[in-house]
MARNU-578830 format. One record per residue (C-alpha): residue number from 1; residue in one letter; x negated, y negated, z negated. Coordinates in Angstrom, 1 decimal. Each point is the difference from the previous one (the first is absolute). Layout:
BEGIN
<node><pos>NUM</pos><code>A</code><x>X</x><y>Y</y><z>Z</z></node>
...
% end
This chain:
BEGIN
<node><pos>1</pos><code>M</code><x>-42.8</x><y>71.1</y><z>193.6</z></node>
<node><pos>2</pos><code>E</code><x>0.1</x><y>3.3</y><z>-1.8</z></node>
<node><pos>3</pos><code>V</code><x>3.0</x><y>0.5</y><z>-2.2</z></node>
<node><pos>4</pos><code>D</code><x>-0.6</x><y>1.5</y><z>-3.4</z></node>
<node><pos>5</pos><code>M</code><x>2.7</x><y>2.5</y><z>-0.1</z></node>
<node><pos>6</pos><code>N</code><x>-0.5</x><y>0.9</y><z>-3.7</z></node>
<node><pos>7</pos><code>A</code><x>0.5</x><y>-3.7</y><z>-0.9</z></node>
<node><pos>8</pos><code>M</code><x>3.1</x><y>-0.1</y><z>2.1</z></node>
<node><pos>9</pos><code>K</code><x>1.5</x><y>3.2</y><z>-1.6</z></node>
<node><pos>10</pos><code>A</code><x>-0.8</x><y>-1.5</y><z>-3.4</z></node>
<node><pos>11</pos><code>E</code><x>1.7</x><y>-3.3</y><z>0.8</z></node>
<node><pos>12</pos><code>I</code><x>3.1</x><y>1.7</y><z>1.5</z></node>
<node><pos>13</pos><code>G</code><x>0.3</x><y>2.4</y><z>-2.9</z></node>
<node><pos>14</pos><code>G</code><x>-0.7</x><y>-2.7</y><z>-2.6</z></node>
<node><pos>15</pos><code>A</code><x>2.4</x><y>-2.5</y><z>1.5</z></node>
<node><pos>16</pos><code>F</code><x>2.7</x><y>2.7</y><z>0.3</z></node>
<node><pos>17</pos><code>V</code><x>-0.3</x><y>0.8</y><z>-3.7</z></node>
<node><pos>18</pos><code>V</code><x>0.0</x><y>-3.7</y><z>-1.0</z></node>
<node><pos>19</pos><code>S</code><x>3.0</x><y>-0.8</y><z>2.2</z></node>
<node><pos>20</pos><code>W</code><x>1.9</x><y>3.0</y><z>-1.3</z></node>
<node><pos>21</pos><code>L</code><x>-0.9</x><y>0.1</y><z>-3.6</z></node>
<node><pos>22</pos><code>V</code><x>-1.4</x><y>-3.4</y><z>-1.1</z></node>
<node><pos>23</pos><code>L</code><x>1.9</x><y>-2.5</y><z>2.2</z></node>
<node><pos>24</pos><code>G</code><x>3.0</x><y>2.1</y><z>1.1</z></node>
<node><pos>25</pos><code>L</code><x>1.0</x><y>0.7</y><z>-3.6</z></node>
<node><pos>26</pos><code>G</code><x>-0.8</x><y>-3.5</y><z>-1.2</z></node>
<node><pos>27</pos><code>L</code><x>-2.8</x><y>1.1</y><z>-2.4</z></node>
<node><pos>28</pos><code>D</code><x>-1.8</x><y>-3.3</y><z>-0.3</z></node>
<node><pos>29</pos><code>T</code><x>-0.8</x><y>0.4</y><z>-3.7</z></node>
<node><pos>30</pos><code>L</code><x>-2.2</x><y>2.3</y><z>-2.1</z></node>
<node><pos>31</pos><code>Q</code><x>1.3</x><y>2.9</y><z>2.0</z></node>
<node><pos>32</pos><code>G</code><x>-0.9</x><y>-1.7</y><z>3.2</z></node>
<node><pos>33</pos><code>A</code><x>-3.6</x><y>-0.6</y><z>-1.2</z></node>
<node><pos>34</pos><code>V</code><x>-0.3</x><y>3.6</y><z>-1.0</z></node>
<node><pos>35</pos><code>A</code><x>1.4</x><y>1.2</y><z>3.3</z></node>
<node><pos>36</pos><code>L</code><x>-2.2</x><y>-2.3</y><z>2.0</z></node>
<node><pos>37</pos><code>G</code><x>-3.1</x><y>1.1</y><z>-2.0</z></node>
<node><pos>38</pos><code>A</code><x>0.9</x><y>3.6</y><z>0.7</z></node>
<node><pos>39</pos><code>V</code><x>0.4</x><y>-0.7</y><z>3.7</z></node>
<node><pos>40</pos><code>W</code><x>-3.4</x><y>-1.7</y><z>0.2</z></node>
<node><pos>41</pos><code>M</code><x>-1.6</x><y>2.9</y><z>-1.9</z></node>
<node><pos>42</pos><code>T</code><x>1.7</x><y>2.5</y><z>2.4</z></node>
<node><pos>43</pos><code>F</code><x>-0.7</x><y>-1.8</y><z>3.2</z></node>
<node><pos>44</pos><code>G</code><x>-3.5</x><y>-1.0</y><z>-0.7</z></node>
<node><pos>45</pos><code>G</code><x>-1.3</x><y>-2.8</y><z>2.2</z></node>
<node><pos>46</pos><code>A</code><x>3.5</x><y>-1.0</y><z>1.1</z></node>
<node><pos>47</pos><code>H</code><x>1.0</x><y>-3.7</y><z>-0.5</z></node>
<node><pos>48</pos><code>V</code><x>3.7</x><y>1.0</y><z>0.1</z></node>
<node><pos>49</pos><code>L</code><x>1.3</x><y>-3.6</y><z>-0.3</z></node>
<node><pos>50</pos><code>P</code><x>-0.5</x><y>-2.7</y><z>2.7</z></node>
<node><pos>51</pos><code>V</code><x>-1.2</x><y>-2.5</y><z>-2.6</z></node>
<node><pos>52</pos><code>V</code><x>-2.9</x><y>2.3</y><z>-0.9</z></node>
<node><pos>53</pos><code>T</code><x>-0.9</x><y>0.5</y><z>3.6</z></node>
<node><pos>54</pos><code>W</code><x>0.0</x><y>-3.8</y><z>0.5</z></node>
<node><pos>55</pos><code>C</code><x>-2.3</x><y>-0.3</y><z>-2.9</z></node>
<node><pos>56</pos><code>H</code><x>-2.4</x><y>2.4</y><z>1.6</z></node>
<node><pos>57</pos><code>M</code><x>0.3</x><y>-1.8</y><z>3.3</z></node>
<node><pos>58</pos><code>M</code><x>-0.7</x><y>-3.4</y><z>-1.4</z></node>
<node><pos>59</pos><code>T</code><x>-3.0</x><y>1.2</y><z>-2.1</z></node>
<node><pos>60</pos><code>G</code><x>-1.5</x><y>2.1</y><z>2.7</z></node>
<node><pos>61</pos><code>D</code><x>-2.1</x><y>-1.2</y><z>2.9</z></node>
<node><pos>62</pos><code>L</code><x>2.3</x><y>-2.6</y><z>1.6</z></node>
<node><pos>63</pos><code>G</code><x>-2.0</x><y>0.1</y><z>3.2</z></node>
<node><pos>64</pos><code>D</code><x>0.3</x><y>3.8</y><z>0.4</z></node>
<node><pos>65</pos><code>V</code><x>3.0</x><y>0.4</y><z>2.3</z></node>
<node><pos>66</pos><code>E</code><x>-0.2</x><y>3.8</y><z>0.4</z></node>
<node><pos>67</pos><code>G</code><x>-1.3</x><y>1.1</y><z>-3.4</z></node>
<node><pos>68</pos><code>N</code><x>2.1</x><y>-2.4</y><z>-2.1</z></node>
<node><pos>69</pos><code>W</code><x>3.0</x><y>-1.6</y><z>1.8</z></node>
<node><pos>70</pos><code>M</code><x>1.0</x><y>3.0</y><z>2.2</z></node>
<node><pos>71</pos><code>A</code><x>-0.7</x><y>2.7</y><z>-2.6</z></node>
<node><pos>72</pos><code>N</code><x>2.0</x><y>-1.9</y><z>-2.6</z></node>
<node><pos>73</pos><code>G</code><x>2.7</x><y>-0.9</y><z>2.5</z></node>
<node><pos>74</pos><code>M</code><x>0.4</x><y>3.7</y><z>0.7</z></node>
<node><pos>75</pos><code>R</code><x>0.5</x><y>0.5</y><z>-3.8</z></node>
<node><pos>76</pos><code>L</code><x>2.7</x><y>-2.6</y><z>0.0</z></node>
<node><pos>77</pos><code>L</code><x>1.8</x><y>1.8</y><z>2.8</z></node>
<node><pos>78</pos><code>A</code><x>-0.4</x><y>3.4</y><z>-1.7</z></node>
<node><pos>79</pos><code>Q</code><x>1.6</x><y>-1.5</y><z>-3.2</z></node>
<node><pos>80</pos><code>A</code><x>3.0</x><y>-1.2</y><z>2.1</z></node>
<node><pos>81</pos><code>V</code><x>0.3</x><y>3.5</y><z>1.5</z></node>
<node><pos>82</pos><code>G</code><x>-0.2</x><y>1.6</y><z>-3.5</z></node>
<node><pos>83</pos><code>A</code><x>2.7</x><y>-2.3</y><z>-1.2</z></node>
<node><pos>84</pos><code>L</code><x>2.2</x><y>0.7</y><z>3.1</z></node>
<node><pos>85</pos><code>V</code><x>-0.2</x><y>3.7</y><z>-0.6</z></node>
<node><pos>86</pos><code>A</code><x>1.0</x><y>-0.4</y><z>-3.7</z></node>
<node><pos>87</pos><code>I</code><x>2.9</x><y>-2.3</y><z>0.9</z></node>
<node><pos>88</pos><code>M</code><x>1.2</x><y>2.4</y><z>2.7</z></node>
<node><pos>89</pos><code>M</code><x>-0.1</x><y>2.8</y><z>-2.5</z></node>
<node><pos>90</pos><code>V</code><x>1.8</x><y>-1.9</y><z>-2.8</z></node>
<node><pos>91</pos><code>T</code><x>2.7</x><y>-1.3</y><z>2.3</z></node>
<node><pos>92</pos><code>E</code><x>0.4</x><y>3.4</y><z>1.7</z></node>
<node><pos>93</pos><code>V</code><x>-1.1</x><y>-1.5</y><z>3.3</z></node>
<node><pos>94</pos><code>G</code><x>2.5</x><y>-2.9</y><z>-0.3</z></node>
<node><pos>95</pos><code>A</code><x>3.0</x><y>2.1</y><z>-1.3</z></node>
<node><pos>96</pos><code>I</code><x>-0.1</x><y>-1.9</y><z>-3.3</z></node>
<node><pos>97</pos><code>E</code><x>0.5</x><y>-3.8</y><z>0.3</z></node>
<node><pos>98</pos><code>T</code><x>-2.4</x><y>-1.9</y><z>-2.2</z></node>
<node><pos>99</pos><code>G</code><x>1.2</x><y>-3.5</y><z>0.5</z></node>
<node><pos>100</pos><code>W</code><x>-3.5</x><y>-1.0</y><z>0.8</z></node>
<node><pos>101</pos><code>V</code><x>-0.3</x><y>-3.5</y><z>1.6</z></node>
<node><pos>102</pos><code>A</code><x>-3.1</x><y>-1.3</y><z>1.6</z></node>
<node><pos>103</pos><code>A</code><x>-1.6</x><y>-2.8</y><z>-1.8</z></node>
<node><pos>104</pos><code>E</code><x>-0.2</x><y>-3.3</y><z>1.9</z></node>
<node><pos>105</pos><code>F</code><x>-3.5</x><y>-1.5</y><z>0.2</z></node>
<node><pos>106</pos><code>A</code><x>-0.4</x><y>-3.3</y><z>-1.9</z></node>
<node><pos>107</pos><code>A</code><x>-3.4</x><y>-1.6</y><z>-0.3</z></node>
<node><pos>108</pos><code>P</code><x>-1.0</x><y>0.1</y><z>-3.6</z></node>
<node><pos>109</pos><code>E</code><x>0.1</x><y>-3.1</y><z>-2.0</z></node>
<node><pos>110</pos><code>A</code><x>-3.3</x><y>-1.4</y><z>-1.3</z></node>
<node><pos>111</pos><code>W</code><x>0.3</x><y>1.3</y><z>-3.5</z></node>
<node><pos>112</pos><code>G</code><x>1.2</x><y>3.3</y><z>1.0</z></node>
<node><pos>113</pos><code>A</code><x>-2.9</x><y>0.4</y><z>2.4</z></node>
<node><pos>114</pos><code>I</code><x>-2.5</x><y>-1.1</y><z>-2.7</z></node>
<node><pos>115</pos><code>T</code><x>1.5</x><y>2.5</y><z>-2.4</z></node>
<node><pos>116</pos><code>T</code><x>-0.3</x><y>2.8</y><z>2.5</z></node>
<node><pos>117</pos><code>V</code><x>-3.6</x><y>-0.9</y><z>0.8</z></node>
<node><pos>118</pos><code>A</code><x>-0.8</x><y>-0.1</y><z>-3.7</z></node>
<node><pos>119</pos><code>A</code><x>1.7</x><y>3.4</y><z>-0.6</z></node>
<node><pos>120</pos><code>G</code><x>-2.0</x><y>1.4</y><z>2.8</z></node>
<node><pos>121</pos><code>A</code><x>-3.2</x><y>-1.3</y><z>-1.6</z></node>
<node><pos>122</pos><code>I</code><x>0.8</x><y>1.3</y><z>-3.4</z></node>
<node><pos>123</pos><code>W</code><x>1.1</x><y>3.4</y><z>1.3</z></node>
<node><pos>124</pos><code>W</code><x>-3.1</x><y>0.4</y><z>2.3</z></node>
<node><pos>125</pos><code>T</code><x>-2.3</x><y>-0.8</y><z>-3.0</z></node>
<node><pos>126</pos><code>I</code><x>1.8</x><y>2.6</y><z>-2.1</z></node>
<node><pos>127</pos><code>H</code><x>-0.1</x><y>2.6</y><z>2.9</z></node>
<node><pos>128</pos><code>T</code><x>-3.7</x><y>-0.5</y><z>0.9</z></node>
<node><pos>129</pos><code>R</code><x>-1.3</x><y>-0.2</y><z>-3.6</z></node>
<node><pos>130</pos><code>S</code><x>2.0</x><y>2.9</y><z>-1.5</z></node>
<node><pos>131</pos><code>D</code><x>-0.7</x><y>2.7</y><z>2.5</z></node>
<node><pos>132</pos><code>S</code><x>3.1</x><y>1.8</y><z>-1.2</z></node>
<node><pos>133</pos><code>A</code><x>3.2</x><y>0.7</y><z>1.9</z></node>
<node><pos>134</pos><code>W</code><x>1.9</x><y>-0.2</y><z>-3.3</z></node>
<node><pos>135</pos><code>V</code><x>-1.3</x><y>-3.4</y><z>-1.0</z></node>
<node><pos>136</pos><code>S</code><x>0.6</x><y>-1.3</y><z>3.5</z></node>
<node><pos>137</pos><code>A</code><x>3.5</x><y>1.3</y><z>0.0</z></node>
<node><pos>138</pos><code>F</code><x>0.8</x><y>-1.6</y><z>-3.3</z></node>
<node><pos>139</pos><code>G</code><x>-1.6</x><y>-3.2</y><z>1.0</z></node>
<node><pos>140</pos><code>L</code><x>2.0</x><y>-0.1</y><z>3.2</z></node>
<node><pos>141</pos><code>M</code><x>3.2</x><y>0.5</y><z>-1.8</z></node>
<node><pos>142</pos><code>V</code><x>-0.9</x><y>-2.8</y><z>-2.4</z></node>
<node><pos>143</pos><code>V</code><x>-0.7</x><y>-2.6</y><z>2.7</z></node>
<node><pos>144</pos><code>G</code><x>2.3</x><y>1.7</y><z>2.5</z></node>
<node><pos>145</pos><code>G</code><x>2.8</x><y>-2.5</y><z>-0.7</z></node>
<node><pos>146</pos><code>A</code><x>-2.1</x><y>-2.7</y><z>1.8</z></node>
<node><pos>147</pos><code>M</code><x>-0.5</x><y>2.2</y><z>3.1</z></node>
<node><pos>148</pos><code>V</code><x>2.2</x><y>1.8</y><z>2.4</z></node>
<node><pos>149</pos><code>L</code><x>-0.9</x><y>3.7</y><z>-0.6</z></node>
<node><pos>150</pos><code>D</code><x>2.6</x><y>1.6</y><z>2.3</z></node>
<node><pos>151</pos><code>G</code><x>-1.2</x><y>-1.3</y><z>3.4</z></node>
<node><pos>152</pos><code>G</code><x>-0.5</x><y>3.4</y><z>1.4</z></node>
<node><pos>153</pos><code>H</code><x>3.3</x><y>1.2</y><z>-1.4</z></node>
<node><pos>154</pos><code>Q</code><x>1.8</x><y>-3.0</y><z>1.6</z></node>
<node><pos>155</pos><code>M</code><x>-1.8</x><y>0.6</y><z>3.3</z></node>
<node><pos>156</pos><code>G</code><x>1.0</x><y>3.7</y><z>-0.1</z></node>
<node><pos>157</pos><code>A</code><x>3.6</x><y>-1.0</y><z>-0.8</z></node>
<node><pos>158</pos><code>S</code><x>0.1</x><y>-2.4</y><z>2.9</z></node>
<node><pos>159</pos><code>L</code><x>-1.3</x><y>2.7</y><z>2.4</z></node>
<node><pos>160</pos><code>A</code><x>2.6</x><y>2.5</y><z>-1.4</z></node>
<node><pos>161</pos><code>S</code><x>2.7</x><y>-2.6</y><z>0.8</z></node>
<node><pos>162</pos><code>S</code><x>-1.0</x><y>-0.3</y><z>3.7</z></node>
<node><pos>163</pos><code>A</code><x>-2.4</x><y>-2.8</y><z>-0.7</z></node>
<node><pos>164</pos><code>D</code><x>2.7</x><y>-2.1</y><z>-1.6</z></node>
<node><pos>165</pos><code>G</code><x>-1.5</x><y>-3.4</y><z>-1.1</z></node>
<node><pos>166</pos><code>I</code><x>-3.5</x><y>1.3</y><z>1.1</z></node>
<node><pos>167</pos><code>V</code><x>-1.3</x><y>-3.5</y><z>0.6</z></node>
<node><pos>168</pos><code>G</code><x>0.8</x><y>-1.3</y><z>-3.5</z></node>
<node><pos>169</pos><code>V</code><x>-1.1</x><y>3.2</y><z>-1.7</z></node>
<node><pos>170</pos><code>A</code><x>-3.3</x><y>0.0</y><z>2.0</z></node>
<node><pos>171</pos><code>M</code><x>-0.7</x><y>-3.6</y><z>-0.9</z></node>
<node><pos>172</pos><code>N</code><x>0.6</x><y>0.7</y><z>-3.7</z></node>
<node><pos>173</pos><code>W</code><x>-2.1</x><y>3.1</y><z>0.2</z></node>
<node><pos>174</pos><code>I</code><x>-2.9</x><y>-1.9</y><z>1.6</z></node>
<node><pos>175</pos><code>V</code><x>0.2</x><y>-3.3</y><z>-1.9</z></node>
<node><pos>176</pos><code>D</code><x>0.5</x><y>1.5</y><z>-3.5</z></node>
<node><pos>177</pos><code>G</code><x>-2.8</x><y>2.5</y><z>0.5</z></node>
<node><pos>178</pos><code>A</code><x>-2.4</x><y>-2.6</y><z>1.4</z></node>
<node><pos>179</pos><code>M</code><x>0.6</x><y>-2.3</y><z>-2.9</z></node>
<node><pos>180</pos><code>V</code><x>-0.8</x><y>2.8</y><z>-2.5</z></node>
<node><pos>181</pos><code>G</code><x>-3.1</x><y>0.8</y><z>2.2</z></node>
<node><pos>182</pos><code>V</code><x>-1.1</x><y>-3.7</y><z>-0.2</z></node>
<node><pos>183</pos><code>G</code><x>0.3</x><y>0.3</y><z>-3.8</z></node>
<node><pos>184</pos><code>A</code><x>-2.4</x><y>3.0</y><z>0.2</z></node>
<node><pos>185</pos><code>L</code><x>-2.4</x><y>-1.9</y><z>2.2</z></node>
<node><pos>186</pos><code>L</code><x>0.2</x><y>-2.9</y><z>-2.4</z></node>
<node><pos>187</pos><code>A</code><x>-0.8</x><y>2.3</y><z>-3.0</z></node>
<node><pos>188</pos><code>N</code><x>-3.0</x><y>1.4</y><z>1.8</z></node>
<node><pos>189</pos><code>T</code><x>-1.2</x><y>-3.5</y><z>1.0</z></node>
<node><pos>190</pos><code>I</code><x>0.3</x><y>-1.3</y><z>-3.6</z></node>
<node><pos>191</pos><code>D</code><x>-1.7</x><y>3.1</y><z>-1.4</z></node>
<node><pos>192</pos><code>D</code><x>-2.9</x><y>-0.3</y><z>2.5</z></node>
<node><pos>193</pos><code>N</code><x>-0.6</x><y>-3.7</y><z>-0.6</z></node>
<node><pos>194</pos><code>I</code><x>0.4</x><y>0.0</y><z>-3.8</z></node>
<node><pos>195</pos><code>G</code><x>-1.5</x><y>3.3</y><z>-0.9</z></node>
% end
């Protein structure tokens, strides 16, 4: 497998900026949408957030291990590295205590899972039909309350804390992203069969 270094640099840079400015400062409102839109415009082609990568994975060729699963898996790792670098900078390589505690994994309840899948379907429809980083960013902030948008940030924080709670964080990172990706797949399936 050949690694697309430009994509990796964009993912690391984008995830760094998102962890530092958007999530690290708690900007999950209008300012967050503007910042995320600016990141997507600056790092063209970067997914930046794990939920976006999962949407691409689930709507791509599901049988293509090398071109879809491995390439997007590398993007997920690059996002965690970008978040790790931002967290190390903000905490002055651990000199500043953040009080971060690893989230325990709990299987989502049925309605929570359904809501996350629905949010993924709605956002993917917005994202694929608008062809605008700004519209996608605002759409993500609108439905973001039904998704976990800080999966890469949490993974970076766990790595910065000597893999504290890595199992629970990794499970949340995978399950939350996969549910949003299933929503994107559902949106495509509905669009293909009704259109």
